[in-house]
py3Dmol code that shows the C-alpha trace and the ligand (Angstrom):
import py3Dmol

protein = """\
ATOM      1  CA  MET A   1       0.000   0.000   0.000  1.00  0.00           C
ATOM      2  CA  ARG A   2       1.222   3.453  -0.892  1.00  0.00           C
ATOM      3  CA  VAL A   3       0.065   6.387   1.206  1.00  0.00           C
ATOM      4  CA  VAL A   4       0.665  10.016   0.197  1.00  0.00           C
ATOM      5  CA  LEU A   5       0.254  12.750   2.793  1.00  0.00           C
ATOM      6  CA  LEU A   6      -1.365  15.328   0.523  1.00  0.00           C
ATOM      7  CA  GLY A   7      -1.857  17.823   3.347  1.00  0.00           C
ATOM      8  CA  THR A   8      -1.120  17.791   7.065  1.00  0.00           C
ATOM      9  CA  ALA A   9      -2.520  21.034   8.510  1.00  0.00           C
ATOM     10  CA  ALA A  10      -5.739  21.777  10.355  1.00  0.00           C
ATOM     11  CA  GLY A  11      -8.447  24.006   8.942  1.00  0.00           C
ATOM     12  CA  GLY A  12      -6.325  27.140   8.827  1.00  0.00           C
ATOM     13  CA  GLY A  13      -3.325  25.680   7.020  1.00  0.00           C
ATOM     14  CA  LEU A  14       0.203  26.906   7.724  1.00  0.00           C
ATOM     15  CA  PRO A  15       0.521  29.824   7.508  1.00  0.00           C
ATOM     16  CA  GLN A  16      -3.073  30.620   8.302  1.00  0.00           C
ATOM     17  CA  TRP A  17      -4.023  33.562   6.127  1.00  0.00           C
ATOM     18  CA  ASN A  18      -5.113  35.848   8.979  1.00  0.00           C
ATOM     19  CA  CYS A  19      -2.549  34.903  11.613  1.00  0.00           C
ATOM     20  CA  ALA A  20       0.807  36.368  12.557  1.00  0.00           C
ATOM     21  CA  CYS A  21       1.691  33.930  15.342  1.00  0.00           C
ATOM     22  CA  ALA A  22       5.306  32.805  15.625  1.00  0.00           C
ATOM     23  CA  LEU A  23       4.781  29.621  13.583  1.00  0.00           C
ATOM     24  CA  CYS A  24       2.770  31.304  10.817  1.00  0.00           C
ATOM     25  CA  THR A  25       5.426  34.024  10.588  1.00  0.00           C
ATOM     26  CA  ALA A  26       8.152  31.382  10.383  1.00  0.00           C
ATOM     27  CA  ALA A  27       6.264  29.646   7.563  1.00  0.00           C
ATOM     28  CA  ARG A  28       5.922  32.923   5.644  1.00  0.00           C
ATOM     29  CA  ASP A  29       9.640  33.579   6.118  1.00  0.00           C
ATOM     30  CA  GLY A  30      10.540  30.122   4.842  1.00  0.00           C
ATOM     31  CA  ARG A  31      11.907  28.948   8.189  1.00  0.00           C
ATOM     32  CA  LEU A  32       9.197  26.283   8.436  1.00  0.00           C
ATOM     33  CA  PRO A  33       7.609  24.365   5.553  1.00  0.00           C
ATOM     34  CA  SER A  34       4.122  25.566   4.648  1.00  0.00           C
ATOM     35  CA  ARG A  35       1.349  22.996   5.012  1.00  0.00           C
ATOM     36  CA  THR A  36      -1.954  22.551   3.193  1.00  0.00           C
ATOM     37  CA  ARG A  37      -5.171  21.362   4.767  1.00  0.00           C
ATOM     38  CA  GLU A  38      -5.274  17.727   5.820  1.00  0.00           C
ATOM     39  CA  CYS A  39      -6.098  14.824   3.521  1.00  0.00           C
ATOM     40  CA  ALA A  40      -4.292  11.782   2.077  1.00  0.00           C
ATOM     41  CA  ALA A  41      -4.331   9.384  -0.867  1.00  0.00           C
ATOM     42  CA  ILE A  42      -3.940   5.591  -0.790  1.00  0.00           C
ATOM     43  CA  THR A  43      -3.551   2.807  -3.325  1.00  0.00           C
ATOM     44  CA  GLY A  44      -3.017  -0.920  -3.127  1.00  0.00           C
ATOM     45  CA  ASN A  45      -1.868  -1.459  -6.708  1.00  0.00           C
ATOM     46  CA  GLY A  46      -0.472   1.888  -7.851  1.00  0.00           C
ATOM     47  CA  ARG A  47      -3.328   2.370 -10.335  1.00  0.00           C
ATOM     48  CA  ASP A  48      -6.518   2.731  -8.309  1.00  0.00           C
ATOM     49  CA  TRP A  49      -6.253   5.647  -5.877  1.00  0.00           C
ATOM     50  CA  TRP A  50      -8.639   6.648  -3.110  1.00  0.00           C
ATOM     51  CA  LEU A  51      -8.724   9.913  -1.226  1.00  0.00           C
ATOM     52  CA  LEU A  52      -8.973  10.011   2.553  1.00  0.00           C
ATOM     53  CA  ASN A  53     -10.989  13.224   3.010  1.00  0.00           C
ATOM     54  CA  THR A  54     -10.929  16.116   0.553  1.00  0.00           C
ATOM     55  CA  SER A  55      -9.425  19.417   1.624  1.00  0.00           C
ATOM     56  CA  PRO A  56     -10.074  22.903   0.236  1.00  0.00           C
ATOM     57  CA  ASP A  57      -6.517  22.679  -1.159  1.00  0.00           C
ATOM     58  CA  LEU A  58      -7.260  19.523  -3.145  1.00  0.00           C
ATOM     59  CA  ARG A  59      -6.583  20.935  -6.607  1.00  0.00           C
ATOM     60  CA  VAL A  60      -3.072  22.065  -5.645  1.00  0.00           C
ATOM     61  CA  GLN A  61      -2.459  18.783  -3.825  1.00  0.00           C
ATOM     62  CA  LEU A  62      -3.479  16.697  -6.844  1.00  0.00           C
ATOM     63  CA  THR A  63      -1.522  18.751  -9.339  1.00  0.00           C
ATOM     64  CA  SER A  64       1.621  18.515  -7.203  1.00  0.00           C
ATOM     65  CA  THR A  65       1.429  14.714  -6.805  1.00  0.00           C
ATOM     66  CA  PRO A  66       2.772  12.965  -9.940  1.00  0.00           C
ATOM     67  CA  ALA A  67       1.260   9.613  -8.956  1.00  0.00           C
ATOM     68  CA  LEU A  68      -2.176  11.180  -9.361  1.00  0.00           C
ATOM     69  CA  TRP A  69      -1.542  12.889 -12.694  1.00  0.00           C
ATOM     70  CA  PRO A  70      -3.636  11.724 -15.671  1.00  0.00           C
ATOM     71  CA  ASP A  71      -1.726   9.617 -18.176  1.00  0.00           C
ATOM     72  CA  GLN A  72      -4.256   8.307 -20.649  1.00  0.00           C
ATOM     73  CA  GLY A  73      -5.505  11.328 -22.543  1.00  0.00           C
ATOM     74  CA  ALA A  74      -8.084  13.956 -21.808  1.00  0.00           C
ATOM     75  CA  ARG A  75      -9.839  13.708 -18.448  1.00  0.00           C
ATOM     76  CA  SER A  76      -8.399  10.357 -17.489  1.00  0.00           C
ATOM     77  CA  ILE A  77      -8.144   9.920 -13.761  1.00  0.00           C
ATOM     78  CA  ALA A  78      -6.537   7.562 -11.304  1.00  0.00           C
ATOM     79  CA  LEU A  79      -9.094   8.393  -8.618  1.00  0.00           C
ATOM     80  CA  ARG A  80     -11.754   5.845  -7.782  1.00  0.00           C
ATOM     81  CA  GLY A  81     -13.394   7.614  -4.866  1.00  0.00           C
ATOM     82  CA  VAL A  82     -13.278   9.258  -1.462  1.00  0.00           C
ATOM     83  CA  LEU A  83     -13.483   8.035   2.131  1.00  0.00           C
ATOM     84  CA  LEU A  84     -14.774  10.756   4.475  1.00  0.00           C
ATOM     85  CA  THR A  85     -13.998  10.290   8.153  1.00  0.00           C
ATOM     86  CA  ASP A  86     -16.349  13.057   9.294  1.00  0.00           C
ATOM     87  CA  GLY A  87     -18.192  16.139   8.097  1.00  0.00           C
ATOM     88  CA  GLU A  88     -15.730  18.883   9.066  1.00  0.00           C
ATOM     89  CA  ALA A  89     -15.818  21.640   6.463  1.00  0.00           C
ATOM     90  CA  HIS A  90     -12.132  21.307   5.599  1.00  0.00           C
ATOM     91  CA  HIS A  91     -12.582  17.547   5.068  1.00  0.00           C
ATOM     92  CA  VAL A  92     -15.513  17.787   2.641  1.00  0.00           C
ATOM     93  CA  ALA A  93     -14.805  21.072   0.832  1.00  0.00           C
ATOM     94  CA  GLY A  94     -12.598  19.377  -1.753  1.00  0.00           C
ATOM     95  CA  LEU A  95     -15.574  17.417  -3.093  1.00  0.00           C
ATOM     96  CA  ALA A  96     -16.436  20.548  -5.052  1.00  0.00           C
ATOM     97  CA  GLU A  97     -13.073  20.286  -6.847  1.00  0.00           C
ATOM     98  CA  LEU A  98     -14.062  16.825  -8.081  1.00  0.00           C
ATOM     99  CA  CYS A  99     -17.560  17.682  -9.316  1.00  0.00           C
ATOM    100  CA  GLY A 100     -18.169  16.421 -12.801  1.00  0.00           C
ATOM    101  CA  THR A 101     -15.674  13.562 -12.385  1.00  0.00           C
ATOM    102  CA  ALA A 102     -17.489  10.434 -13.480  1.00  0.00           C
ATOM    103  CA  GLY A 103     -17.565   7.168 -11.614  1.00  0.00           C
ATOM    104  CA  LEU A 104     -16.525   8.191  -8.113  1.00  0.00           C
ATOM    105  CA  LYS A 105     -17.757   6.408  -5.003  1.00  0.00           C
ATOM    106  CA  VAL A 106     -17.902   8.354  -1.735  1.00  0.00           C
ATOM    107  CA  TYR A 107     -18.029   6.612   1.644  1.00  0.00           C
ATOM    108  CA  ALA A 108     -19.161   8.458   4.781  1.00  0.00           C
ATOM    109  CA  PRO A 109     -20.849   7.739   8.129  1.00  0.00           C
ATOM    110  CA  PRO A 110     -24.666   8.021   7.912  1.00  0.00           C
ATOM    111  CA  PRO A 111     -24.988  11.356   9.793  1.00  0.00           C
ATOM    112  CA  VAL A 112     -22.398  12.927   7.512  1.00  0.00           C
ATOM    113  CA  ARG A 113     -24.106  11.609   4.379  1.00  0.00           C
ATOM    114  CA  ALA A 114     -27.363  13.115   5.628  1.00  0.00           C
ATOM    115  CA  ALA A 115     -25.758  16.451   6.522  1.00  0.00           C
ATOM    116  CA  LEU A 116     -24.291  16.675   3.033  1.00  0.00           C
ATOM    117  CA  GLY A 117     -27.721  16.135   1.464  1.00  0.00           C
ATOM    118  CA  PRO A 118     -28.049  19.509  -0.317  1.00  0.00           C
ATOM    119  CA  ALA A 119     -24.403  19.441  -1.380  1.00  0.00           C
ATOM    120  CA  ARG A 120     -24.772  15.870  -2.644  1.00  0.00           C
ATOM    121  CA  ALA A 121     -27.761  16.862  -4.726  1.00  0.00           C
ATOM    122  CA  ALA A 122     -25.818  19.752  -6.240  1.00  0.00           C
ATOM    123  CA  LEU A 123     -22.735  17.620  -6.985  1.00  0.00           C
ATOM    124  CA  ASP A 124     -24.810  14.843  -8.503  1.00  0.00           C
ATOM    125  CA  ARG A 125     -26.305  17.296 -10.986  1.00  0.00           C
ATOM    126  CA  TYR A 126     -22.842  17.498 -12.620  1.00  0.00           C
ATOM    127  CA  THR A 127     -22.242  13.746 -12.640  1.00  0.00           C
ATOM    128  CA  PRO A 128     -23.996  11.327 -10.288  1.00  0.00           C
ATOM    129  CA  TRP A 129     -21.715   9.682  -7.758  1.00  0.00           C
ATOM    130  CA  GLU A 130     -22.327   6.598  -5.662  1.00  0.00           C
ATOM    131  CA  TRP A 131     -22.721   7.553  -1.992  1.00  0.00           C
ATOM    132  CA  ALA A 132     -22.134   4.676   0.420  1.00  0.00           C
ATOM    133  CA  ASP A 133     -22.449   4.070   4.152  1.00  0.00           C
ATOM    134  CA  SER A 134     -18.926   3.586   5.495  1.00  0.00           C
ATOM    135  CA  LEU A 135     -20.228   1.610   8.489  1.00  0.00           C
ATOM    136  CA  ALA A 136     -22.413  -0.850   6.582  1.00  0.00           C
ATOM    137  CA  ASP A 137     -21.658  -4.560   6.316  1.00  0.00           C
ATOM    138  CA  GLU A 138     -18.733  -4.408   8.748  1.00  0.00           C
ATOM    139  CA  GLY A 139     -16.358  -3.212   6.075  1.00  0.00           C
ATOM    140  CA  PHE A 140     -15.776  -2.953   2.335  1.00  0.00           C
ATOM    141  CA  VAL A 141     -13.149  -3.709  -0.293  1.00  0.00           C
ATOM    142  CA  LEU A 142     -11.679  -0.997  -2.510  1.00  0.00           C
ATOM    143  CA  ALA A 143     -10.453  -1.496  -6.060  1.00  0.00           C
ATOM    144  CA  GLY A 144      -6.759  -2.175  -5.759  1.00  0.00           C
ATOM    145  CA  GLY A 145      -7.033  -4.761  -2.984  1.00  0.00           C
ATOM    146  CA  LEU A 146      -7.591  -2.660   0.133  1.00  0.00           C
ATOM    147  CA  VAL A 147      -9.956  -3.869   2.869  1.00  0.00           C
ATOM    148  CA  VAL A 148     -11.471  -1.088   4.955  1.00  0.00           C
ATOM    149  CA  THR A 149     -13.396  -0.921   8.207  1.00  0.00           C
ATOM    150  CA  ALA A 150     -14.765   2.253   9.807  1.00  0.00           C
ATOM    151  CA  HIS A 151     -14.673   2.820  13.565  1.00  0.00           C
ATOM    152  CA  PRO A 152     -16.525   5.406  15.674  1.00  0.00           C
ATOM    153  CA  VAL A 153     -14.174   7.862  17.353  1.00  0.00           C
ATOM    154  CA  GLY A 154     -16.318  10.855  18.199  1.00  0.00           C
ATOM    155  CA  ALA A 155     -19.559  12.740  18.141  1.00  0.00           C
ATOM    156  CA  ARG A 156     -18.409  16.146  16.959  1.00  0.00           C
ATOM    157  CA  ILE A 157     -21.182  17.768  14.949  1.00  0.00           C
ATOM    158  CA  PRO A 158     -19.900  20.175  12.282  1.00  0.00           C
ATOM    159  CA  PRO A 159     -20.872  23.768  13.105  1.00  0.00           C
ATOM    160  CA  TYR A 160     -22.765  24.149   9.822  1.00  0.00           C
ATOM    161  CA  VAL A 161     -25.237  21.444  10.900  1.00  0.00           C
ATOM    162  CA  PRO A 162     -28.136  22.694  13.074  1.00  0.00           C
ATOM    163  CA  ALA A 163     -27.849  20.822  16.356  1.00  0.00           C
ATOM    164  CA  ARG A 164     -31.516  19.881  16.351  1.00  0.00           C
ATOM    165  CA  ALA A 165     -31.553  18.768  12.749  1.00  0.00           C
ATOM    166  CA  PRO A 166     -32.757  15.156  12.392  1.00  0.00           C
ATOM    167  CA  ALA A 167     -29.910  12.783  11.649  1.00  0.00           C
ATOM    168  CA  PRO A 168     -29.690   9.015  11.225  1.00  0.00           C
ATOM    169  CA  PRO A 169     -28.073   7.134  14.098  1.00  0.00           C
ATOM    170  CA  GLY A 170     -24.337   6.683  14.015  1.00  0.00           C
ATOM    171  CA  PRO A 171     -21.106   8.477  14.805  1.00  0.00           C
ATOM    172  CA  TRP A 172     -20.238  11.859  13.334  1.00  0.00           C
ATOM    173  CA  ALA A 173     -16.530  11.026  13.305  1.00  0.00           C
ATOM    174  CA  THR A 174     -14.841   7.779  12.375  1.00  0.00           C
ATOM    175  CA  ALA A 175     -11.379   6.353  11.897  1.00  0.00           C
ATOM    176  CA  TYR A 176     -10.543   4.023   9.014  1.00  0.00           C
ATOM    177  CA  ARG A 177      -8.503   0.851   9.277  1.00  0.00           C
ATOM    178  CA  VAL A 178      -7.095   0.010   5.838  1.00  0.00           C
ATOM    179  CA  GLU A 179      -5.388  -3.324   5.177  1.00  0.00           C
ATOM    180  CA  ASP A 180      -3.514  -4.229   2.012  1.00  0.00           C
ATOM    181  CA  LEU A 181      -4.398  -7.840   1.211  1.00  0.00           C
ATOM    182  CA  ALA A 182      -1.179  -8.333  -0.751  1.00  0.00           C
ATOM    183  CA  SER A 183       1.391  -6.875   1.623  1.00  0.00           C
ATOM    184  CA  GLY A 184      -0.501  -7.265   4.886  1.00  0.00           C
ATOM    185  CA  GLY A 185       0.261  -3.641   5.731  1.00  0.00           C
ATOM    186  CA  VAL A 186      -2.279  -1.875   7.949  1.00  0.00           C
ATOM    187  CA  LEU A 187      -2.926   1.857   8.114  1.00  0.00           C
ATOM    188  CA  VAL A 188      -5.140   3.527  10.702  1.00  0.00           C
ATOM    189  CA  TYR A 189      -6.331   6.934   9.591  1.00  0.00           C
ATOM    190  CA  ALA A 190      -7.870   8.997  12.389  1.00  0.00           C
ATOM    191  CA  PRO A 191      -7.502  12.717  11.696  1.00  0.00           C
ATOM    192  CA  CYS A 192     -10.548  13.865  13.667  1.00  0.00           C
ATOM    193  CA  VAL A 193     -10.892  12.180  17.036  1.00  0.00           C
ATOM    194  CA  GLY A 194     -11.297  14.964  19.561  1.00  0.00           C
ATOM    195  CA  ASP A 195     -10.150  13.115  22.638  1.00  0.00           C
ATOM    196  CA  PRO A 196      -8.129   9.888  22.839  1.00  0.00           C
ATOM    197  CA  SER A 197      -9.702   6.678  24.111  1.00  0.00           C
ATOM    198  CA  PRO A 198      -8.729   3.087  24.881  1.00  0.00           C
ATOM    199  CA  ALA A 199     -10.799   2.005  21.857  1.00  0.00           C
ATOM    200  CA  LEU A 200      -8.676   4.162  19.586  1.00  0.00           C
ATOM    201  CA  ASP A 201      -5.573   2.953  21.352  1.00  0.00           C
ATOM    202  CA  ASP A 202      -6.507  -0.672  20.639  1.00  0.00           C
ATOM    203  CA  LEU A 203      -7.193   0.152  17.007  1.00  0.00           C
ATOM    204  CA  CYS A 204      -3.802   1.799  16.628  1.00  0.00           C
ATOM    205  CA  ALA A 205      -1.958  -0.998  18.430  1.00  0.00           C
ATOM    206  CA  GLY A 206      -2.751  -3.424  15.605  1.00  0.00           C
ATOM    207  CA  ALA A 207      -1.528  -1.150  12.813  1.00  0.00           C
ATOM    208  CA  ASP A 208       1.800  -0.668  11.086  1.00  0.00           C
ATOM    209  CA  CYS A 209       1.242   3.069  10.758  1.00  0.00           C
ATOM    210  CA  VAL A 210      -1.241   5.531  12.224  1.00  0.00           C
ATOM    211  CA  LEU A 211      -2.104   8.991  10.956  1.00  0.00           C
ATOM    212  CA  LEU A 212      -3.581  10.689  13.977  1.00  0.00           C
ATOM    213  CA  ASP A 213      -5.322  13.924  14.808  1.00  0.00           C
ATOM    214  CA  GLY A 214      -2.450  16.153  15.910  1.00  0.00           C
ATOM    215  CA  ALA A 215      -4.579  17.384  18.774  1.00  0.00           C
ATOM    216  CA  VAL A 216      -4.478  13.888  20.320  1.00  0.00           C
ATOM    217  CA  PHE A 217      -0.805  14.286  21.106  1.00  0.00           C
ATOM    218  CA  PRO A 218       0.115  16.041  24.336  1.00  0.00           C
ATOM    219  CA  ALA A 219       0.039  19.775  23.900  1.00  0.00           C
ATOM    220  CA  PRO A 220      -0.144  22.886  26.069  1.00  0.00           C
ATOM    221  CA  ASP A 221      -3.413  24.557  26.896  1.00  0.00           C
ATOM    222  CA  THR A 222      -3.140  26.984  23.997  1.00  0.00           C
ATOM    223  CA  GLU A 223      -3.302  24.111  21.534  1.00  0.00           C
ATOM    224  CA  ALA A 224      -6.246  22.500  23.307  1.00  0.00           C
ATOM    225  CA  ALA A 225      -8.111  25.803  23.255  1.00  0.00           C
ATOM    226  CA  ASP A 226      -7.343  26.325  19.583  1.00  0.00           C
ATOM    227  CA  ARG A 227      -8.719  22.966  18.485  1.00  0.00           C
ATOM    228  CA  ARG A 228     -11.978  23.708  20.289  1.00  0.00           C
ATOM    229  CA  THR A 229     -12.565  26.683  18.000  1.00  0.00           C
ATOM    230  CA  PRO A 230     -14.999  27.187  16.448  1.00  0.00           C
ATOM    231  CA  ALA A 231     -17.456  25.711  18.904  1.00  0.00           C
ATOM    232  CA  HIS A 232     -20.764  24.505  17.603  1.00  0.00           C
ATOM    233  CA  PRO A 233     -23.042  27.550  17.659  1.00  0.00           C
ATOM    234  CA  ASP A 234     -26.004  25.631  19.051  1.00  0.00           C
ATOM    235  CA  VAL A 235     -24.636  23.074  21.490  1.00  0.00           C
ATOM    236  CA  ALA A 236     -21.900  23.899  23.949  1.00  0.00           C
ATOM    237  CA  GLN A 237     -21.034  20.275  24.643  1.00  0.00           C
ATOM    238  CA  ALA A 238     -20.393  19.671  20.946  1.00  0.00           C
ATOM    239  CA  THR A 239     -16.896  20.954  21.677  1.00  0.00           C
ATOM    240  CA  SER A 240     -16.319  17.884  23.831  1.00  0.00           C
ATOM    241  CA  ASP A 241     -16.230  14.642  21.912  1.00  0.00           C
ATOM    242  CA  PRO A 242     -17.515  11.695  23.931  1.00  0.00           C
ATOM    243  CA  LEU A 243     -15.759   8.584  22.748  1.00  0.00           C
ATOM    244  CA  PRO A 244     -16.818   4.971  23.046  1.00  0.00           C
ATOM    245  CA  GLY A 245     -14.747   3.110  25.553  1.00  0.00           C
ATOM    246  CA  THR A 246     -13.290   6.196  27.196  1.00  0.00           C
ATOM    247  CA  GLY A 247     -11.718   5.117  30.454  1.00  0.00           C
ATOM    248  CA  PRO A 248      -9.713   6.595  33.289  1.00  0.00           C
ATOM    249  CA  ASP A 249      -6.333   5.857  31.710  1.00  0.00           C
ATOM    250  CA  ASP A 250      -4.917   8.342  29.252  1.00  0.00           C
ATOM    251  CA  PRO A 251      -4.071   6.453  26.037  1.00  0.00           C
ATOM    252  CA  ARG A 252      -1.747   9.222  24.950  1.00  0.00           C
ATOM    253  CA  ALA A 253       0.915   7.506  26.979  1.00  0.00           C
ATOM    254  CA  THR A 254       0.667   4.484  24.689  1.00  0.00           C
ATOM    255  CA  LEU A 255       0.549   6.639  21.571  1.00  0.00           C
ATOM    256  CA  ALA A 256       3.902   8.054  22.504  1.00  0.00           C
ATOM    257  CA  ARG A 257       5.508   4.816  23.643  1.00  0.00           C
ATOM    258  CA  PRO A 258       7.676   2.656  21.409  1.00  0.00           C
ATOM    259  CA  PRO A 259       7.702  -0.044  20.174  1.00  0.00           C
ATOM    260  CA  GLY A 260       4.543   0.089  18.156  1.00  0.00           C
ATOM    261  CA  PRO A 261       3.212   1.421  14.894  1.00  0.00           C
ATOM    262  CA  ARG A 262       4.696   4.407  13.121  1.00  0.00           C
ATOM    263  CA  ARG A 263       2.929   7.391  14.658  1.00  0.00           C
ATOM    264  CA  ILE A 264       2.437  10.410  12.433  1.00  0.00           C
ATOM    265  CA  PRO A 265       0.376  13.417  13.582  1.00  0.00           C
ATOM    266  CA  THR A 266      -1.732  15.164  10.962  1.00  0.00           C
ATOM    267  CA  ARG A 267      -4.347  17.937  10.926  1.00  0.00           C
ATOM    268  CA  LEU A 268      -1.810  20.018  12.813  1.00  0.00           C
ATOM    269  CA  SER A 269      -2.958  23.404  14.039  1.00  0.00           C
ATOM    270  CA  HIS A 270      -0.857  26.427  13.078  1.00  0.00           C
ATOM    271  CA  THR A 271      -0.224  26.851  16.817  1.00  0.00           C
ATOM    272  CA  SER A 272       0.798  23.243  17.488  1.00  0.00           C
ATOM    273  CA  PRO A 273       4.126  22.939  19.301  1.00  0.00           C
ATOM    274  CA  LEU A 274       4.745  19.816  17.228  1.00  0.00           C
ATOM    275  CA  LEU A 275       5.454  22.186  14.304  1.00  0.00           C
ATOM    276  CA  ASP A 276       8.193  23.947  16.264  1.00  0.00           C
ATOM    277  CA  PRO A 277      11.426  21.898  16.251  1.00  0.00           C
ATOM    278  CA  ARG A 278      12.614  23.911  19.252  1.00  0.00           C
ATOM    279  CA  SER A 279       9.610  23.115  21.455  1.00  0.00           C
ATOM    280  CA  PRO A 280       9.816  20.633  24.366  1.00  0.00           C
ATOM    281  CA  ALA A 281       6.735  18.828  23.038  1.00  0.00           C
ATOM    282  CA  HIS A 282       8.420  18.283  19.656  1.00  0.00           C
ATOM    283  CA  ALA A 283      11.625  17.075  21.263  1.00  0.00           C
ATOM    284  CA  ARG A 284       9.850  14.706  23.627  1.00  0.00           C
ATOM    285  CA  LEU A 285       7.589  13.086  21.052  1.00  0.00           C
ATOM    286  CA  THR A 286      10.105  12.829  18.228  1.00  0.00           C
ATOM    287  CA  GLY A 287      12.517  11.393  20.768  1.00  0.00           C
ATOM    288  CA  LEU A 288       9.983   8.632  21.368  1.00  0.00           C
ATOM    289  CA  GLY A 289       9.624   7.942  17.669  1.00  0.00           C
ATOM    290  CA  THR A 290       6.681  10.122  16.633  1.00  0.00           C
ATOM    291  CA  GLU A 291       7.308  11.432  13.118  1.00  0.00           C
ATOM    292  CA  VAL A 292       6.331  14.982  12.131  1.00  0.00           C
ATOM    293  CA  LEU A 293       6.376  14.731   8.342  1.00  0.00           C
ATOM    294  CA  PRO A 294       5.859  17.368   5.622  1.00  0.00           C
ATOM    295  CA  ASP A 295       3.196  17.522   2.945  1.00  0.00           C
ATOM    296  CA  GLY A 296       3.938  15.234   0.030  1.00  0.00           C
ATOM    297  CA  THR A 297       5.533  12.474   2.090  1.00  0.00           C
ATOM    298  CA  GLU A 298       4.912   9.006   0.639  1.00  0.00           C
ATOM    299  CA  LEU A 299       4.749   5.915   2.836  1.00  0.00           C
ATOM    300  CA  GLU A 300       4.941   2.234   1.842  1.00  0.00           C
ATOM    301  CA  LEU A 301       3.085  -0.300   3.975  1.00  0.00           C
TER     302      LEU A 301
END
"""
ligand_1 = """\
1
ZN
Zn -0.706 31.195 13.268
"""
view = py3Dmol.view(width=600, height=400)
view.addModel(protein, "pdb")
view.setStyle({"model": 0}, {"cartoon": {"style": "trace"}})
view.addModel(ligand_1, "xyz")
view.setStyle({"model": 1}, {"stick": {}})
view.zoomTo()
view.show()
């Protein structure tokens, strides 16, 4: 399985357009690499590619990734579809970049599919896509030989969804476990988990590599406050993500403890100390094996 980190930043990117914090200033000055909004691409056979979320920066990400360039004439594509983990605006916005692309299949948890109803109708007027329940049938197989299961990791309702709007049962945020049948490699992709949990810890323990919400890693209060913004306008507790299996032990200790899977934070806030090579948090976690990788990194599992 090949995995390309198309983007690794949270909703503001790095630098965030309206921010002059130390890290955004360093990115503008070229002292830190800039980062686009978080999403990734995977393939099991090098021909059939699937997107994990779609960021607002998707066009730039696709045009800067040679593996995803067309090679068979006008409008040929290597993309087969999209796996949405949740309904966050910066995870679904890139769908608009793909409108009119024939033959795509989009997986999402039921509440997210429902919340995207008007957008789905608009996109389907260009070219109808197949919209699938990511939690149905205990998993699904993607073209290219990848077996996928979705796992609930949170209940964060996107701010654009009215809190009292009817929604089908199911989690608003999921993680994906992707296994390559040929190589046996396992990726866990969990870019939007809110708070850590033993259930997530168990999921990660069986993987070769995990791409995790950067906010899961230990961070000072400023980072925790930043990831809670914006709060849902209707429901105060929507800023706290209740997780199945949450227990008294803090799984972050395991996330940072070798040996274990490769641990790569993604969806990093522009204020995250993990982006600052001089910060104690960066030194501690990279010293334990956590990898802070730039956009465009390709992994082989
Ligand atoms: Zn900033």
